[in-house]
N, C-alpha and C positions, 0 to 999 in steps of 0.2 A: 465448595466455592460456587456462588451463584454464576450462572452462565454469563450474565452481563458483566460481572466483575472480572471473569476470565477474559472477556473480550477487551475490557479496559486494560488488563494486565498486558495482553499482547500488543495493544496499541502503544502503551508506554514503552515496551521493549523495542518496538520498531522505531518509535520516535527518537530514541537515543538521547541526544542533548538538545532537543527542541525546547523552545520556551513553553512554560506551563500554559500560557494563553493559547498557543497554537495547538497544544495537545487537547485542551478543553474544547476548542473550536472544532477540532476533528472528531472529538467524542460526541458532540452534539449532532454531527451529521450521521452518526451511528446510533442515535437515540440513547446515548449514555450520558451520565451526569455525576455529580459529586456523591450521590447516594451509592453509586457503583464503585467509587473510589474508596469509600470508607472501610469496607471489609478488608481491603488490601492494606490499608494503614493499620488497622487493628491487628492483623496478623503479622505485621512487621515486614511485609514484602516491599512496600513502597513508603517513602516519606516525601513531604513537599516542604519547600522553603519559600513558597509564594512566588518563586521565579522559575523553578523547574522541578521535575520529578526525579527522584533518585532511588535506585534499587539498593536494598540492604547490602548486597555484595555484587561486584561486577559479574561474577560467574552466574549469578541468578538470572541476569538478563539473557545471557547466552543459552541457559537452560530453558527459559520460556520460549525463546525463538525456536530452539531445537525441538521442542515438544508441541509446538503449534502446527495446526494443519495448513495446507496450502491455501485453503479458502479463508482461514482466519488471517493469515499473513497478507493475502491480497486485499481483503477488506480494510485492514489497518493502513496499508500503503495507499489505497485509493482515497481514504479519508484524509490522510496527511497531505497528499498531493493536492487535494481540492482546496486546502486552506494555506498552503505554503506560500510565503511571500518572496522567497528566493527562487529564481529560475532553476538554478542548479539542483537545489534540494527537491523541487517539484519534479524535475525530469527524472531524477533517480528513483523517487517514489513511484512515478508512473511506470518506469521500467521494471521495478520490482513487483508491481501489481499485475503484470501481464505475463502469460505463459505461451503466447503465440507471436508470430512475426508481425511487426507493426512498423511500417516505414516512417510514420509520423513520429513515433517515439524514438526510433533509431536516429532520425534527423536531429531531434532535440538533444540526444546524447552526444551526437557528433559536434554540435555547437558547444556543449559542455566541455568536450575534449579540447576544442580549439581555444576556448577561454582559459582552460588550465595550462595549455602550452604557452599562451601569451604571458602568463604570470610566472612561468618557470616550473609549474607543478607537473613535470613530465610523467612520473609514476601514476598520478591521478588521471592524466590524459590517456595513458595506455589502457587503463582499466575502462575508461569511458568508451574508447574506440572499440575495445574488445566486445563490450556489452552491446554497443550499437551494431556491430557486425552480426552478432547472434540474432538480433531482432530484424535484420535487413530482409526484405522480401525477395530481392533479386540476387543472383549470383555475382553480378558485376559490382553491385553496391557492397556486398559482403567482402569481396576480394579487395576493393578499394579501401575499406575501413580497416581490414586486417593489415593491409600494406602500410597505412598510416600508423597503425599501432606498432608495427615492426620498426619503422624508421624512428618513431618517437622513443621506443625502448632502446634502440641503438644509441641515440643521442643522450639518453639518460644513463648509459653504462650498464643497462640491463641486458647483458650479452645473451645469456641462456634463453631469456624470454623472447628476445629478438629472433634468435634462430628457430625457436618453436613456432613463432608467428609466421615466419617466412615459409616454413614447411606447410602450414595450413594454407597459405596463399597459393603455393605450388599446385595444390589439389583442385584449385578453382580456375575457371576461365575468365581472367580479367581483361579489361580493355587496354588500349595502348598506353594510357597514362599510368595505370597500375603496373603494367609490365615494366615500364621505364623506371618507376620509383623503386620497385622491389629489386630490380637488377642493380641499380645504383646502391641501394642499401646493402645488398649482399656483397657487392664488390668492395665497398668502403669498409664493411665489417671485417672482411678477410684481411684488409690491410692493417686495420687498427688492433685486431685481436689475434691475428695469426690463424684464424679459422679458414677452412677451405672455401675458396671463392666459387663462383658459378662454373660448373663443369662445361666442357665444350658443347654437349647436347643442349644444355640450358641456354647457352649463348646462341646456338642455332635457332632455338625456339624464339628467342628475343628478336633476332634478325628477321625471322619470318613474320612475326606480328608487326614489326616496325618497318616492313618493306613499303616502299612507295615514297614519293617526294613529300607527301603531307606529313610524314613522320620523320623527316630528315633531322630536324632539331632534336627530337627525342633520342634517335639513334646516336647522334653526336654526344648527347649527355651520357649515355651508357658507355660509349667508347672513351669519353673523358675519364670516367671512373676507372675503366680498365687501364688507361694510361697511367693513372696514379699508382696502381698496383705494379705495373710493369716497371715503372721508374723506381718506385719505393722499394721493391724487392730485387731490383737489378736482375730482371729476368733475361733469358738468352736474347741475343741481338736479333734472332730471327723473329721473335715475337714483337720486338720494337718495330721492325721493318714492315711486318704484316699489318700491324695496327695502323702505322703511319700511312701505308698505301690505301687501306680501307677508308681512313678519314679523308684523304685527299680526293677520293672519288665521290664523296657525299655532297650534293648540292645544297649546302646549308650556310646561312649567314649568322648562325648562332655564335655568340662571343666565346663559347666554350671550345669551338673548333680550333682557333689559333692557340688557345691555352693548352689544349691537348697536344697539338703539334709541337709546341715549345717543350712540353714535357718529354716528348719522344725524340727531341733533337739533342745530340751530344753537345756538351759544352764547347763553345768556340766554333760550332758548325751551324749556327743559325742561318737560315736562308736570307739573302739580301733582296731588297726591292729592285726592280729593273732600273738600271742606270746608276745604282748606288756603288761607289768605289769600295774596294776591299778595305777592311779596317786596318789601321796602322796603330801600333802601340805608342805610347808616350815616350818610351825609352828610345825608340828609333826615329821618331819624327820631330821631337822638340830640340831646337838648337841649344836651349838653355841646359838641357840634360847633359850634353857633351861638355859644355863649358863648366858645368858644376863638377863633373867627374875629374876635369883637369885642374881644378882649382886647388892650389897647395894650402889654402886657408881652411880647408875642410877640417873639422875635428878628427882626431885620430881614430875615434871609434866609428866614424863614417867611412874611412878608407878601406878599400878592399885589398886584401893581401892575396897575391897569387903565388902558387908554388913555383919555385925556381927549378 
């Protein structure tokens, strides 16, 4: 097979379902043309319907990609990225064409992930966040993107993937935001799936990172998630009291603080505002209730019978 035709074959395999016009535009950037496509059609490897290129068998495309060198694949992806009209497709081609860390491409893929989340394509978003993390130049950016991938995987019901991603984040030194998000993800995951939540040592690390008034709201968010687990799993009362005491000492105006305290307050024991009278039940306070109970006109099924 001619070298140029082989390059065209790799280009077609990488292009997947791209329009024929885009493939031919990418081919021109590689100094390829219809003359290089003809041998592939003669051999029955490719066929065209003037809208797109098709492989004779789906497995043939996978075999071409598997046998192509890294340089051949990178050249094809670069050519397709240069002519792609869709931002998402162009970002993926640029990411596939690089074998080094590149913060610009990582940021482009992170934008792809956010757009995928917005339209509800969470598995696609997880994949984009993961690839963006591998291309991140800094440890903080890598941890943040892996944390977003873990939370997105949890929301998508991809439990095993979320747990694996959280394990990767644990090996990195993330910033306060990442520590908060991953702690909340791990805690909520333990409540919804029955998996093991954050161990005490992990919570101690979270508290150390979020120490200081500037991180008070983030710490409240973490403790709010912990309150969900304590209440949802009906943990021992000692844990309720310890969590409640810690929340009350945090100088935060976060709306999650009263929500967390309400979760940790037993039913009927909610704290009252200063000057607020104790609650009275309708049964004891309404004069109509007593009159209703004495009324002989009540239907028989509404009368209460007492043992004699």
